[in-house]
C-alpha positions as CSV (number, residue, x, y, z in Angstrom):
1,M,88.6,129.5,132.3
2,L,85.9,128.1,129.9
3,S,84.3,129.5,126.8
4,S,80.7,130.3,127.7
5,P,77.7,131.6,125.6
6,P,76.1,134.7,127.1
7,E,73.0,134.4,129.3
8,N,70.9,136.4,126.8
9,I,71.5,134.0,123.9
10,E,69.0,134.3,121.1
11,D,66.3,131.7,120.8
12,C,67.7,130.1,117.6
13,C,71.1,129.7,119.2
14,C,70.0,127.9,122.4
15,L,70.8,124.4,121.0
16,S,74.2,125.6,119.8
17,A,74.9,127.2,123.2
18,L,74.0,123.9,124.9
19,E,76.4,122.0,122.6
20,C,79.1,124.6,123.6
21,F,78.5,124.0,127.3
22,R,78.6,120.2,126.8
23,A,81.8,120.3,124.7
24,N,83.6,122.5,127.2
25,M,82.6,120.3,130.1
26,Q,83.8,117.2,128.3
27,V,87.1,118.7,127.3
28,H,88.0,120.8,130.3
29,L,86.4,119.2,133.3
30,N,87.0,115.8,134.9
31,V,84.1,113.7,133.5
32,T,84.9,110.7,135.6
33,G,82.7,112.0,138.5
34,R,79.3,110.3,138.6
35,K,77.3,113.6,139.1
36,L,79.1,115.3,136.2
37,H,78.6,112.3,133.9
38,K,74.9,112.3,134.9
39,L,74.7,116.0,134.1
40,L,76.3,115.5,130.7
41,R,73.8,112.7,129.9
42,S,70.8,114.8,131.0
43,L,72.0,117.6,128.7
44,K,71.6,115.2,125.8
45,N,68.1,114.2,126.9
46,P,65.4,114.8,124.1
47,L,63.2,116.6,126.6
48,T,66.1,119.1,127.4
49,L,66.7,119.5,123.7
50,S,63.0,120.1,122.9
51,G,62.8,122.8,125.6
52,L,65.6,124.7,123.9
53,D,64.6,124.1,120.3
54,S,62.4,127.2,119.8
55,C,63.7,128.4,116.5
56,K,61.0,129.1,113.9
57,S,63.1,128.4,110.9
58,G,66.0,126.0,110.6
59,N,68.3,128.5,108.8
60,D,68.6,130.9,111.6
61,T,71.1,128.7,113.5
62,L,73.7,129.8,110.9
63,T,74.0,133.2,112.7
64,C,75.0,131.6,116.0
65,H,78.6,132.2,117.2
66,D,81.1,129.5,117.2
67,C,81.8,128.1,120.6
68,D,85.4,129.2,120.6
69,S,84.4,132.8,119.9
70,H,82.5,133.1,123.2
71,P,84.4,134.9,126.0
72,K,86.1,132.8,128.6
73,V,84.7,133.0,132.1
74,N,85.5,131.3,135.4
75,V,83.9,128.0,136.3
76,Q,81.3,129.6,138.6
77,E,80.1,131.9,135.9
78,F,80.1,129.1,133.4
79,F,77.8,127.0,135.6
80,N,75.6,130.1,136.3
81,R,75.1,130.6,132.6
82,L,74.4,126.9,132.0
83,E,71.8,127.0,134.8
84,S,70.2,130.0,133.2
85,L,69.9,128.1,129.9
86,I,68.4,125.0,131.6
87,Q,65.9,127.2,133.5
88,R,64.9,128.7,130.1
89,A,64.3,125.2,128.7
90,I,62.2,124.3,131.8
91,S,60.1,127.4,131.6
92,R,59.3,126.7,127.9
93,L,58.4,123.1,128.6
94,V,56.1,124.2,131.4
95,M,54.3,126.8,129.2
96,D,53.7,124.2,126.4
């Protein structure tokens, strides 16, 4: 079971949610696998970050929940929510 931000995360908390996903993957999953290591690297890519950085003012990130306060979900749900967040970033990048 891994802490996971909800799918309907607010715009200003998307980068915080991404960091939560990355941290959980590094701590709880075996990062020695080549594909998982590549995924972690791509989650740090500036293009990925810019797709999720849609907050209008920098102070709004203070209202984001701490990673440990998110409910724990199974691995399948964790990756479903991560996929949803990545799709959100892609759709924003396509619209720009």
